[in-house]
RODO-378129 format. One record per residue (C-alpha): residue number from 1; residue in three letters; x, y, z. Coordinates in steps of 0.5 Angstrom, whole numbers. Example, Ala and Ser with C-alpha at 12.3 -4.5 7.8 and 13.67 -1.06 7.14 Angstrom:
<atoms>
> 1_ALA_25_-9_16
> 2_SER_27_-2_14
</atoms>
This chain:
<atoms>
> 1_MET_-32_67_-496
> 2_LYS_-28_65_-490
> 3_ASN_-22_64_-495
> 4_ILE_-23_71_-497
> 5_ALA_-24_74_-490
> 6_GLY_-18_71_-488
> 7_LEU_-13_74_-494
> 8_PHE_-16_80_-492
> 9_LEU_-14_80_-485
> 10_LEU_-7_77_-487
> 11_LEU_-6_83_-492
> 12_ILE_-8_88_-486
> 13_VAL_-3_85_-481
> 14_PHE_2_85_-487
> 15_GLN_1_92_-488
> 16_SER_1_94_-481
> 17_PHE_8_90_-480
> 18_ALA_11_94_-486
> 19_ALA_9_100_-483
> 20_ALA_12_99_-477
> 21_GLN_18_98_-480
> 22_ILE_18_105_-483
> 23_PRO_23_110_-480
> 24_LYS_19_115_-476
> 25_GLU_19_122_-477
> 26_GLY_23_126_-473
> 27_THR_30_127_-470
> 28_TRP_35_121_-470
> 29_LYS_42_120_-467
> 30_GLY_46_116_-472
> 31_THR_53_113_-469
> 32_ILE_59_111_-474
> 33_ILE_63_106_-470
> 34_TYR_70_106_-470
> 35_SER_75_101_-467
> 36_ASN_77_107_-463
> 37_ALA_71_111_-462
> 38_GLU_64_112_-463
> 39_ILE_62_118_-468
> 40_PRO_55_121_-466
> 41_PHE_51_126_-471
> 42_GLN_44_128_-471
> 43_PHE_39_127_-477
> 44_GLU_32_128_-478
> 45_VAL_27_124_-482
> 46_GLU_21_127_-486
> 47_TYR_16_124_-491
> 48_PRO_14_129_-497
> 49_LYS_7_129_-499
> 50_ASP_6_123_-504
> 51_SER_13_120_-503
> 52_GLU_14_113_-500
> 53_SER_22_115_-500
> 54_PRO_24_119_-493
> 55_VAL_28_125_-494
> 56_LEU_34_125_-489
> 57_THR_37_132_-486
> 58_PHE_44_131_-483
> 59_ILE_45_137_-478
> 60_ASN_52_139_-476
> 61_GLY_51_146_-472
> 62_GLU_48_151_-476
> 63_ASP_49_147_-482
> 64_ARG_43_143_-485
> 65_ALA_44_138_-491
> 66_SER_38_134_-494
> 67_LEU_38_128_-498
> 68_GLU_33_123_-501
> 69_ALA_34_116_-499
> 70_THR_32_110_-504
> 71_VAL_28_105_-501
> 72_ARG_30_98_-503
> 73_ASN_27_92_-500
> 74_ASP_28_93_-493
> 75_SER_33_98_-493
> 76_LEU_35_105_-494
> 77_ILE_40_107_-499
> 78_ILE_43_114_-498
> 79_PRO_48_117_-503
> 80_MET_52_122_-499
> 81_PHE_52_129_-503
> 82_GLY_56_127_-509
> 83_PHE_61_123_-506
> 84_ASP_63_116_-508
> 85_ILE_60_114_-501
> 86_THR_53_111_-499
> 87_LEU_50_110_-492
> 88_LYS_46_103_-492
> 89_MET_41_101_-487
> 90_LYS_36_96_-485
> 91_GLN_29_100_-484
> 92_GLY_26_100_-477
> 93_SER_21_104_-474
> 94_ASP_25_107_-468
> 95_SER_32_104_-469
> 96_MET_36_102_-475
> 97_GLU_43_99_-476
> 98_GLY_47_99_-483
> 99_ARG_54_101_-486
> 100_LEU_57_107_-488
> 101_PHE_61_105_-495
> 102_LYS_67_109_-497
> 103_HIS_67_106_-504
> 104_TYR_73_110_-506
> 105_ARG_77_107_-501
> 106_ASN_74_100_-501
> 107_GLN_72_101_-493
> 108_SER_66_101_-489
> 109_TYR_64_102_-482
> 110_SER_59_100_-478
> 111_PHE_53_105_-476
> 112_ARG_47_105_-472
> 113_ALA_41_110_-471
> 114_GLU_36_111_-465
> 115_TYR_30_115_-465
> 116_GLY_29_121_-461
> 117_LEU_36_121_-458
> 118_PRO_40_127_-458
> 119_ARG_47_128_-461
> 120_TYR_49_129_-454
> 121_GLU_46_129_-447
> 122_MET_47_136_-444
> 123_ALA_48_137_-437
> 124_GLU_45_143_-434
> 125_GLU_51_146_-430
> 126_GLU_50_153_-427
> 127_ASN_57_156_-429
> 128_PRO_60_151_-435
> 129_ILE_67_152_-437
> 130_VAL_69_157_-442
> 131_VAL_71_154_-448
> 132_GLY_73_161_-451
> 133_ASN_72_164_-458
> 134_ARG_79_162_-461
> 135_TRP_84_157_-460
> 136_ASP_91_157_-462
> 137_MET_92_149_-463
> 138_THR_98_144_-465
> 139_VAL_96_137_-467
> 140_ASN_101_131_-467
> 141_MET_106_135_-463
> 142_GLY_113_133_-463
> 143_ARG_112_129_-469
> 144_SER_115_130_-476
> 145_SER_107_131_-478
> 146_GLU_106_136_-473
> 147_TYR_101_142_-476
> 148_PRO_98_148_-473
> 149_ALA_91_149_-473
> 150_VAL_86_155_-470
> 151_GLY_79_153_-467
> 152_LEU_73_157_-468
> 153_PHE_68_156_-463
> 154_GLU_61_159_-460
> 155_GLN_58_157_-454
> 156_ASN_51_157_-451
> 157_GLY_51_154_-444
> 158_ASN_54_147_-445
> 159_ARG_53_147_-452
> 160_VAL_59_148_-457
> 161_THR_59_149_-464
> 162_GLY_65_151_-469
> 163_THR_70_149_-473
> 164_ILE_78_147_-474
> 165_MET_82_151_-479
> 166_THR_88_148_-482
> 167_GLU_93_149_-487
> 168_VAL_90_144_-491
> 169_SER_83_147_-490
> 170_ASP_78_147_-485
> 171_TYR_74_141_-481
> 172_ARG_67_144_-483
> 173_PHE_62_144_-478
> 174_PHE_63_141_-471
> 175_GLU_57_140_-465
> 176_GLY_58_138_-458
> 177_LYS_58_140_-451
> 178_VAL_63_141_-445
> 179_GLU_62_138_-438
> 180_GLY_66_139_-432
> 181_ASN_73_141_-435
> 182_SER_72_136_-441
> 183_ILE_70_138_-448
> 184_GLU_67_133_-454
> 185_MET_65_135_-461
> 186_SER_63_131_-467
> 187_THR_62_132_-474
> 188_PHE_59_128_-480
> 189_ASP_58_130_-487
> 190_GLY_59_123_-491
> 191_VAL_67_124_-492
> 192_HIS_69_127_-485
> 193_SER_67_123_-479
> 194_PHE_71_126_-474
> 195_LEU_71_127_-466
> 196_LEU_75_132_-462
> 197_ARG_75_130_-454
> 198_GLY_79_133_-449
> 199_THR_80_136_-442
> 200_TYR_82_143_-439
> 201_ASN_88_144_-434
> 202_GLU_87_150_-430
> 203_SER_94_150_-427
> 204_GLU_97_150_-434
> 205_GLU_91_154_-437
> 206_ARG_91_149_-443
> 207_TRP_87_144_-447
> 208_SER_89_138_-449
> 209_GLY_86_131_-452
> 210_GLU_85_127_-458
> 211_LEU_83_128_-465
> 212_VAL_80_122_-468
> 213_LEU_80_123_-476
> 214_ASP_78_115_-478
> 215_ASN_78_108_-476
> 216_GLY_84_107_-471
> 217_TYR_87_114_-473
> 218_SER_87_119_-468
> 219_ARG_92_125_-467
> 220_PRO_94_128_-460
> 221_TRP_93_136_-459
> 222_ILE_94_142_-455
> 223_ALA_91_148_-455
> 224_THR_90_155_-451
> 225_ARG_85_160_-452
> 226_ASP_88_166_-456
> 227_ASP_84_171_-459
> 228_SER_90_173_-464
> 229_ALA_91_166_-467
> 230_GLU_92_166_-474
> 231_LEU_94_161_-480
> 232_PRO_98_163_-486
> 233_ASP_95_167_-491
> 234_PRO_92_162_-496
> 235_PHE_94_167_-502
> 236_GLU_101_167_-499
> 237_MET_103_160_-498
> 238_VAL_105_158_-505
> 239_ASP_109_162_-509
> 240_LEU_110_162_-517
> 241_THR_117_159_-519
> 242_GLY_118_166_-523
> 243_LYS_115_172_-526
> 244_ASN_111_172_-533
> 245_ILE_110_165_-533
> 246_ARG_104_162_-538
> 247_PRO_102_155_-535
> 248_ASP_102_150_-540
> 249_LEU_94_148_-540
> 250_GLU_95_143_-545
> 251_ARG_99_139_-540
> 252_LEU_93_139_-535
> 253_ALA_89_133_-537
> 254_VAL_91_126_-536
> 255_LEU_87_124_-542
> 256_ALA_88_126_-549
> 257_GLU_81_126_-551
> 258_GLN_80_132_-545
> 259_LYS_86_136_-548
> 260_ILE_85_143_-547
> 261_ASN_86_148_-553
> 262_PRO_89_154_-550
> 263_GLU_85_158_-555
> 264_GLU_79_157_-552
> 265_TYR_81_161_-546
> 266_LYS_85_167_-550
> 267_GLY_83_174_-548
> 268_LYS_79_171_-542
> 269_VAL_81_171_-534
> 270_LEU_82_163_-532
> 271_ILE_81_160_-526
> 272_VAL_84_153_-525
> 273_GLN_81_149_-519
> 274_LEU_85_143_-517
> 275_MET_80_139_-513
> 276_GLY_78_132_-512
> 277_THR_71_129_-512
> 278_TRP_73_125_-505
> 279_CYS_74_132_-501
> 280_SER_69_136_-497
> 281_ASN_73_142_-498
> 282_SER_73_142_-505
> 283_GLN_66_141_-505
> 284_ASP_65_147_-501
> 285_GLN_69_151_-506
> 286_THR_66_148_-512
> 287_ARG_59_150_-509
> 288_TYR_62_157_-508
> 289_LEU_64_157_-515
> 290_ALA_58_155_-518
> 291_GLU_54_160_-515
> 292_TRP_59_165_-517
> 293_VAL_58_163_-524
> 294_GLY_51_164_-524
> 295_GLU_51_170_-520
> 296_ASN_56_173_-525
> 297_PRO_53_172_-532
> 298_GLY_57_175_-538
> 299_LYS_63_176_-535
> 300_GLU_69_174_-539
> 301_VAL_71_169_-534
> 302_GLU_72_162_-534
> 303_ILE_73_156_-529
> 304_LEU_77_150_-530
> 305_ALA_77_144_-525
> 306_VAL_82_139_-525
> 307_ASN_80_133_-521
> 308_PHE_85_128_-518
> 309_GLU_82_122_-515
> 310_ALA_84_117_-510
> 311_ASN_81_111_-513
> 312_TYR_84_112_-520
> 313_SER_83_109_-527
> 314_PRO_81_113_-533
> 315_GLU_74_110_-533
> 316_TYR_73_111_-525
> 317_GLY_75_118_-526
> 318_LEU_71_120_-532
> 319_GLY_65_117_-528
> 320_ARG_66_121_-522
> 321_ILE_66_127_-526
> 322_GLN_60_126_-529
> 323_THR_56_124_-522
> 324_TYR_59_130_-519
> 325_LYS_57_135_-524
> 326_ASN_50_133_-524
> 327_ARG_49_132_-517
> 328_LEU_52_139_-516
> 329_ASP_50_143_-522
> 330_VAL_57_145_-524
> 331_PRO_57_150_-530
> 332_TYR_64_150_-532
> 333_LYS_69_144_-535
> 334_MET_72_139_-531
> 335_ILE_77_135_-533
> 336_LEU_81_129_-530
> 337_GLY_88_131_-528
> 338_GLY_90_123_-525
> 339_ARG_91_120_-519
> 340_LEU_91_123_-512
> 341_SER_98_125_-511
> 342_LYS_101_132_-509
> 343_SER_108_131_-513
> 344_LYS_104_128_-519
> 345_ALA_100_134_-519
> 346_ALA_106_138_-519
> 347_GLU_109_136_-525
> 348_ALA_103_139_-529
> 349_PHE_103_145_-525
> 350_SER_111_146_-525
> 351_PHE_110_154_-525
> 352_MET_108_153_-517
> 353_ASP_114_152_-512
> 354_GLU_109_146_-509
> 355_ILE_102_144_-508
> 356_VAL_100_144_-500
> 357_ALA_93_143_-501
> 358_PHE_87_140_-505
> 359_PRO_83_145_-506
> 360_THR_88_150_-509
> 361_LEU_86_156_-514
> 362_VAL_90_159_-519
> 363_PHE_88_166_-522
> 364_ILE_91_167_-530
> 365_ASP_90_173_-533
> 366_LYS_87_175_-540
> 367_ASP_94_174_-543
> 368_GLY_95_167_-540
> 369_TYR_100_169_-534
> 370_ALA_99_166_-527
> 371_ARG_98_172_-522
> 372_TYR_95_169_-516
> 373_VAL_95_162_-512
> 374_HIS_90_161_-507
> 375_SER_92_155_-502
> 376_TYR_87_151_-498
> 377_PHE_80_153_-497
> 378_THR_76_157_-491
> 379_GLY_69_154_-492
> 380_PRO_62_156_-490
> 381_ALA_64_154_-483
> 382_THR_69_159_-482
> 383_GLY_64_165_-482
> 384_SER_68_171_-483
> 385_TYR_74_168_-486
> 386_TYR_69_165_-491
> 387_GLU_67_172_-492
> 388_GLU_74_175_-493
> 389_PHE_75_170_-498
> 390_ASP_69_172_-502
> 391_GLN_71_179_-502
> 392_ARG_78_178_-504
> 393_PHE_76_173_-510
> 394_ASN_72_178_-513
> 395_ALA_77_184_-512
> 396_ILE_82_179_-516
> 397_VAL_77_178_-521
> 398_GLU_76_185_-522
> 399_GLU_83_187_-522
> 400_LEU_84_181_-528
> 401_SER_78_183_-532
> 402_ARG_81_190_-533
</atoms>
């Protein structure tokens, strides 16, 4: 009897200990640890009814994206949004440690999480410095790789949210703070783990600072407030190499078993998407296209995605396509274009003068002629630019459908 009582007590103690290791419901602060910076972000933990697996909701500004974790022994395994990326952490009730694995690049980074902490501690300043709604930015100035950017921001007291647009797409949803004459903002979506930090020089009326884009990789930037700052029109950045060009669809697939039969698209508007499963902006665009297909049944419009992979092999590429289609419910055909390389992709898309960005869209009319090219993508984080893309996309589809 004593043995039974002892075992029962031991079971209770074990269960109590196990419960103590389960992450608490509520708000957590996560941190990706680089050698040159720490990237903070916010997430919430919730346990759905009748489930032992927590749901994690990642918060970046107005964006909220949820994922169900898998419990494996003492760890949580979180596959990140259809990317070839996994966040793995050892469970704890109010603190956790682990690593972020970017499998497609064979890299990993240290990670920690702390319960109940905010992304940033906010100072209560009566008159915080005014960030402005729009910046004219230059990144990596004075170097051959210098590029323009436009910052779009909203400010509420010391809290600042927004994004940075570039000629190769936007950096998605940032969130952060101003304090004194300094600004710091971060974003984390699995692929992007970015940090913007800088200071304002009143005499020069100019911001300057550092944009951390990866472990040990950052770029200087300068910016001025400018409500008229714009980037080149994405419909004007890439030119067709001539008039009345019919793209050779049979060249788009790198694998013989995926070779396209042009007859399949005869008499239909065809939109070809150059993309990568490793790319957050490609995923934003894919979600848009998948939703558009669902909302426009019966239209004589087809979409074909051509995927270029960084960690390339035929087996890997085909596996990534299948995982991606399943995770995002992609309703249109996806084929493998080959290894990630703008110059390599340009061989199959030789009817364009260059490929500037992934993603890129090519609009082909019912007679098989390339009519429009749209380079880079202004996703949901860009607000009115995303809405403008939607309007122009639909206008072009209507024009080509006549």
